[in-house]
C-alpha positions in Angstrom: 10.7 -16.5 -13.1 7.8 -16.0 -10.6 4.8 -14.5 -12.7 6.7 -14.3 -16.0 7.5 -16.8 -18.7 10.5 -16.4 -20.9 10.1 -16.6 -24.7 13.0 -16.7 -27.1 12.0 -16.8 -30.7 13.4 -15.9 -34.1 11.9 -12.7 -35.7 12.8 -11.4 -39.2 16.1 -13.4 -38.9 16.9 -11.8 -35.5 16.8 -13.5 -32.4 14.5 -11.6 -30.0 14.1 -12.2 -26.2 10.9 -11.5 -24.5 9.5 -11.5 -21.0 5.6 -12.1 -20.9 3.7 -11.4 -17.9 1.1 -14.1 -17.6 -2.6 -13.0 -18.0 -3.6 -11.0 -15.0 -7.1 -9.6 -14.0 -7.5 -6.0 -14.6 -10.9 -4.7 -13.7 -13.3 -7.0 -15.6 -10.7 -7.9 -18.3 -7.7 -10.4 -18.4 -4.6 -8.7 -19.7 -1.3 -10.0 -21.2 1.9 -7.8 -21.4 5.1 -8.6 -23.2 8.3 -6.7 -22.9 10.5 -7.2 -25.9 14.3 -7.1 -25.9 16.5 -7.2 -28.9 19.7 -6.7 -27.0 20.7 -10.0 -25.2 22.9 -8.4 -22.7 20.2 -6.0 -21.6 17.7 -8.9 -21.4 20.0 -10.9 -19.0 20.6 -7.9 -16.8 16.8 -7.1 -16.5 16.1 -10.8 -16.1 18.1 -10.7 -13.0 16.5 -7.6 -11.7 13.1 -9.0 -12.2 14.0 -12.3 -10.6 15.9 -10.7 -7.6 12.8 -8.4 -7.0 10.1 -11.0 -7.7 8.5 -10.4 -4.3 8.0 -6.6 -4.9 6.0 -4.7 -7.4 7.8 -4.3 -10.6 6.9 -1.3 -12.9 8.0 -1.4 -16.6 7.6 2.0 -18.4 7.5 2.1 -22.2 5.1 2.8 -25.1 2.7 -0.1 -24.7 0.9 -0.9 -27.9 -1.8 -3.5 -28.9 -0.3 -6.7 -30.2 -3.5 -7.2 -32.4 -4.8 -9.8 -29.9 -7.6 -8.7 -27.5 -6.3 -7.2 -24.3 -2.7 -8.1 -25.2 0.0 -5.4 -25.2 3.8 -5.2 -26.0 6.6 -2.6 -25.5 10.3 -2.4 -26.6 12.8 -2.2 -23.7 15.9 -0.2 -24.7 17.2 0.7 -21.2 17.3 -0.8 -17.7 16.0 2.7 -16.5 12.5 1.6 -17.8 12.3 -1.0 -14.8 11.2 0.3 -11.4 11.1 -1.6 -8.3 8.4 -0.6 -5.6 9.5 -2.0 -2.3 6.8 -1.8 0.6 7.9 -2.5 4.2 
């Protein structure tokens, strides 16, 4: 995927899929964001949405919390309504 790297790891005996936005500049700081999916079907569906719209601005809503690393945030994705695509002509 364009600006994203996919990660699949085993967390607490459960297979967890994640999409991590590579570090980007936000003001003076570099920020890393990870969207976490427990449901594999939802992950696949949203992966296609992100890939098919990679040339547009993608907005991911959620409760973004610190991962414990400096400038690194994570949110659980439970519904595809959390993904918004902004198309600029």
